[in-house]
N, C-alpha and C positions, 0 to 999 in steps of 0.2 A: 504493499499500499504506499509506504513512504518512498520507496524507490521510484514510484510512478509520478510523484509530485513534480519534480523538475520538468519532465516531459509535458505534463499537464500545464504547468505555468508558462512554459515556452509556447505552447499551442495557444494559450489564452492571449499572450502578448502579441503573437502574430496575427490573431484574429482582429485586433483593433490597433493597427499601426499608428494612426494619428493620436489616439488616446495614449499609447505607450510613449510616443515621442514627446508629447506635452508633459507627461509625468517626469520623464527623464530631464527635459529642459528645466522644469521647475527645480529639481534636485541640483542640476549642474549650476544653474544661475545662482541659487541660494548659497550653495557651498563656495562657489567661486567668488561671490561678492564678499563673503566673510574673509576669505583668504587674502583677497586683493586689499581690502580696506585695512586689515591688520598689518599687512606688509607695508602699506604706505605709512601707517603710524609708526611702525618700527624703523622705517627709513628715515623719517623726520627726527626721531630720537638719535639715530646714529649720526645724522647731519649735525646735531647740536654737539655730540661728543667730539666729532671731527673738528668742529669750529673751536672748541675749547682746547683741543690739542694744538690747533693752529695758533691760537693766541698765547699758548704756553700753559701747560698744566700745573696746578698747584701753585699758582703765582700770586704773590703779594706785591702791590705797588706802594712804595714808600716815597712820599713827596715832602719837600720842605713846607712848613706851615706858614701862617701869616704872623708877622711881627707887629708889635704895638709900640709906636714911638710917640711920646708926648700925648698919649690918649688917643692917637689916630691909628686905626687898624689898617695895615698895608695889605696889598693883594697877596694871595698865597704864592709863595716862592719868589717874591720880590727881592728878598734877601735870603740867600741859601742858608739854611740852618743845619744841614747835614754835611758831614766832613768825610774825608777819605778814611779817617780813623774809625768812623762809624761803620763804614763799609767793611773794613777788615774785622771789626768786632762782631758784626752780624754774621760774617762768613764763618766765624769760629763757633757759632751756636750749633748744638747738636741736632736741633730740629730743622736746620737749614741745609740744603744741598748745594745751592749755588746762589751767587748775587752778582749783579752787574750795575755799576753806576752808569748813568747815561746823560748825554747832552745832545740836543737836537736843534737843527736849523735847516733851512733850504739853501741850495748853492747851485751854481751853474757847473755842470759836469761836461768836459769836452774830450773827445777823442778824434783826431784828424779833423775832418770837416763836419763831424757830427757833434751835436750838443743836446743837453737835456737838463731842465731845471727840476731837480729832484731833492727829496729829503735825505740829508746826511746825518748819521747818528754816530757820535762818539761813544764807545762802550768798552767793556772788558771782554775777554774771550769767553767768559761764562755765559754771555748773552745767547750763544748757540744752544747751550744746554737748557737755559731758562725758557727760551722760545721753542724748544724741541724742534730745531731746524736741521735738516740734512743738507748735504752738498751735492750739486750736480758735477762739480769738478773742483779741484784744489782743496783748500781748507781755510782755517781761521788763523789770524795772527796770534802770537803767544804773549805771555806775560813779559818776557824780555822786550818785545816790541812796544808794550805799553810803557815800560820803564824808560826806554830809550826814545819814546815818541817817534817811532818809525813811520814812514809814509807808506803804509800799506792799506789796501781797501778790499772789501768783500762786496760783490755786486748782487742785487736781486735780479730776477729774471726779466722784469720790465725794463730796467735800466740797461741791462746787457743787450736786449733787443734793440733799444733805441740807438745805442752807440755802436754795437758790433754786428747788427743784423742777423743774430742768431748763432754766430760762430763763438767758439770758446774764447773768452777774454783773458784767461789766466796767463800771466806773464807779460801782458800789455801794460803800457803806461798811459794813464789818463790824467787830466788836470782838473782839480777842484779849486775854484777861485784862483785859477792860474798857478796853483801849487801842484807839482807832479806827484802822482801816487802810483805804485805798482800794484796791479790786481793779483791778489793771491788766492781768491776763491770765488766760486759762483754758487749761489744758494739754489737749492731745489725749489720748484714752484709750489706756492701755497694757494694761489687764487685770491678771491675777494671775500671780505666779510659780508655779513647779512645786510649792512648798511652801505655797501658798495666801496669800502676802502680797499684799495689795491695793496695787498701785503707784500707783493713782489717789487713794488716801487720803493726800494730802500737801498742804502749804501752804508756799510759799517766801516768805521776807521777806529784806531786806538783812541780812547778818550783823551789821553795826554796830547796826542797830535791834534785833535780837534780843538782843544782849548788853546794850544800854542800857536798853530799855524792857520786855523780856519776861522774860529769864532771869537777867540779871545776870552778873557774872564777877569773881572775885577776881584774875584775871590778864588785864587789858584788851588787852595786846599779844600774847597767846598764843592758840593754837588747839589743840584736841585731835585734829582730823582734817582731812584734805584729800583731795579726789579729783583725780587727775591723769590726763589723757588724752594718750597718746603720739601721735605724728604718723601712725603706721601700725602694723599688727600686727607688721611686720618690725622696727620701731623700738622695740617694747615692751621687749625685754631691754636694749637700749642706754639707754633712758630710766630703767629701774630702776637700772642701774649708775651712770648720771650722778647720780641723786637721792641714792643711798647716799653716793657720794664727796662730793657737794656738802654734805650735811647733816653728815657726819663732819667735814669741814673747818670748816664754820660753827660747829659745836658743840665744836670743839677736842677730839675724841675721839682719844686716842693709839692707836698701832698695838697690836693685841691686846686692846683694851678693847671691852667690849660696847656695841652701839648703844643710844642712848636714844630710839630711834624704831623703828617697824615698817613695812616696805614689803611689801604683799601684791599679788599679781597675780590678777586675776579669771579669767585663762585656765586656772587650776587647775580651777575649776568647769566651764569649757568643755571641758577635756580629759576630765574624768570623764564629762560628759554625752555627749561624742563616743564614748567607749569603750562606754557603755551603748547608744547608737544603733548603733554598729558591731556589737555583739553581737546586737542585735535584727535587724539587717539580715542577718547571717549565718544566724540561726535561720530567718527568713522565707524566705530564699533556699533553705535546705536543704529546708524543707517544700514550697516550690514545685517544687524539682527532683524530690522524691519523687513529687509529684502528676503532674509531666510524665512521669516514668518509668513510673508505673502506667498513665498514658493511653497511652504508647507501647507497652507490653507488650500492652494490650488491643487496639490497632490491629494489632499483629503477629499476634496470635491470629486476628483476623478475616481478615487477609490470608492467613494460612496455611490456614485452613479453605477460603477461596475458591480458592486455588491447588490445594489437594488435591482439591477437588470437580471442578475443571476439568482435572486432569492428563490424563484419558483423552481429553477433547475436544482438548486441546493436541496430544497424540500423533496423533490422527486427522488434525487439520489439517496437522500437519508432514509425515505420509505423503502426504496429498493434494497438498501443495505440491511434494513431491519428485517424484511421478509426473507432475505438470504440467510441471515443469522438464525431466524426462527426455524427455517427449514432444516438447517444444519443441526440445530439442537434436537429437533424431532427425530431426525434420522439416527442421531447418536443414542436416543433413548429406546429405539425399537429393539426387541429381543433378537438375539442372533439365532438362526435356525440350526 
């Protein structure tokens, strides 16, 4: 009896091909909508994670704070309150993996008959680790180059395209504000942020070279900004607390006094993006569930019609089976001759 069910089911499906196709279509569309919607939501979350890796994972931004002179509060960073000694002290913290002081400005960059006005950032070699950046060719300058204020540069992909037309620039000499620099590295491409900022439009030079030869500084031993990478996402709050305590101690800030620096966590951006991605995932899952529900109702209707049409046949088969069983029982009770 059970062995005959597959053949009977296949026969019933073949008897009504349109009905069978509609039922299958409802199941396929319902399941596919759920899979596609959840895949889109998962993709948006991965995009957020990729963006955070692009900006630099586990990163704290430490800026000079606003000074108060004769009761007048100045703009944040107007007078640098962070020193190179602060940088080295932060680098020694157990919760910190890497730290890079930075200075930034725009400058005209020239190679042969090509030129480009781009952002030039003076930094420490740790910037590569902090920003989680790979190289397409070459590498980064070292600490010896920072100490000697070497004229070495690392190019982003956009600037390399503008000046070199896509060929490898490592070993070439460019001029930044008419100062010659040797290109020692080409960064791998990262693309754009969600707000359209081109991450590849960047040029790195040693911070000492930037301050001495390009931008100058009235405070040679001070920095406006530094990027700090914690050892792990779990260590990020501890790194923030350690940096605050260290800087308050070094700057002799009394209890209850306002900090003369600002520490920001980039995970605030990450949390906002995660909430957005989560809301989108919920919306897409709701839409997919409705699609699945509609498909299921359609299948139920087709099944109901099928069962209703065959109710009489089912009853006849049940009566026939009952008669056969009764006849078999009667024969088994007859005395043997």
